[in-house]
N, C-alpha and C positions, 0 to 999 in steps of 0.2 A: 252382374247379368249383362250379357252382351246381347245388344240390340241387332245389330247387323254387323258381320265381318266377312270378309273374302278369304277363303284358303286355297291352297293347291288344287284341293280334290273336292271342294264345295263350298257350300254357303253356310253360315251360322247366323240363325234368326231367332231371336229370344231363347238363347241357348240350346237350340235344337239344330243338330247337324243334317243338311240336305246335300246330298251328293248332286254334282252337276249332271249325271246320267239320270238320276232319278227325277230332277227338275225337267229335264227334257222329255222324258218317259212320260211324266204327269201331263205336261202340256200337249204332247200328242194325243194321249188318251183322252184328255178334256176335249180337244178339238173335234176328234172323230166321235167322241160320244155326243157332243152337241149336234153334229150334222145327222147322226144315225137316230137318235132319240127324237129329233124335230121331224125326220122324214117318217118315222115309224108312227109317231103320236098323231101327225097330220093325217096318215092314212087312217088310223082308228076313228078320228073325229070328223073325218070327211070322206067316211066310208062309200057313200053312193057316187059322189063325184069322182072318187078314185076308181071305183069300179067301171064307172061309164068311160073314163079316160082310158083304162086299161083294155077294156073290151073293145073300143074303137080302134086303139093303137094295134091290136093284134087280129083284127077282124079279117085281114087277107093274109095271114101266116098259118103255119101249122099249129100254132098255139092257140087258135080262136077258141077252142073247146076247153082250154084249161086256163082262162082268165081269172076266174075267181079263186081256183086252187093256188095259182101262182101269186095272186094279190096276198091271200091268207098267208103263204109260206114268207114272202119277202116283208110283209109286215111285221110277223113275230120276228124273224131274224134281225131285222133293222131295229126294232124297239130293245129286243134283248142284247144285241151288241151294243147299242148306245147306253143302255142303262149300266151295262158291266164295265164299259170303257170309263163312264163317267165316275162310278164307284172306284174303279182301278186307280184312277188319277188320283184319289185321295189315298187309297191304301198304300201305294207305292211310296208317296211322300212321308206319311206319318206313322206307318207300320211296317215299312219295308217288306210288304207283301205284294209280288209282281203278278201273282196268278190271275187276279181278277182283270187286270190291264191286258194281260196276255190273250186270255179267253175272249174278251171283249173285241180285241184287235183281230185274232182269229175269225171270229164270227162276222167282223165288219168286212174283212178280205173275201169271205165267202158270200157275202151279201152284195158286195160290189162286183164280184165275178158273175153272180146269176143276173144282176142288173145290166152288166155288159153284154152277156149273151142276149136278152132280151132286146136291148138297144140295137144290137147287130142285126138280130132277126128281123125286126121291125124296120130296118135300113134306116134308123134315127143315127147318122153317123156324127153330127154335132153333140147329140145328148151322149153318145158313146165316148166321145173325145173328151167331154167335160168331166167323165168319171176317172180318167187317167189319173190326174192329179191326186185325188182322194185315195185311190188304190196305192200310188206311190208313198204317199205319206204314210200309210198304213204299213206298208212294207218297211219303211224306214223305221217306224215305231217298233215293230216286231224286232228288227235288228238291233235297236238300243236296248230293248229289254234283254237280248241275249247277251250283252256287254256286262 
């Protein structure tokens, strides 16, 4: 039984082969999954505070009448993308199934795009800038899954 060995194409850990690409995809999915699941679940468990924040943030924009609908959509999208990404991080390593990780990252990219639009519309340019690194990591993850 091999406890740990390094090969040209991957890592052997307890006689299970892990390709380096799968390891990278798993960690990217795990990272994005943590970010998105935490954000979505925070919105669920702090609904009133989130709704108050969003309502105030968009009060002087064309989106002022859509605050609750937008919050519902973003909450669902973030939570779903986070949970799928986390599940995908396990599936890609142990079952060679990339589909959950890919779907999770696609939903995360959509969520980041919606959040970016909201930040720009509300003129929160610092908040918009903070999203760029998450979006880029998501795109790198999708690229890695395609290889």
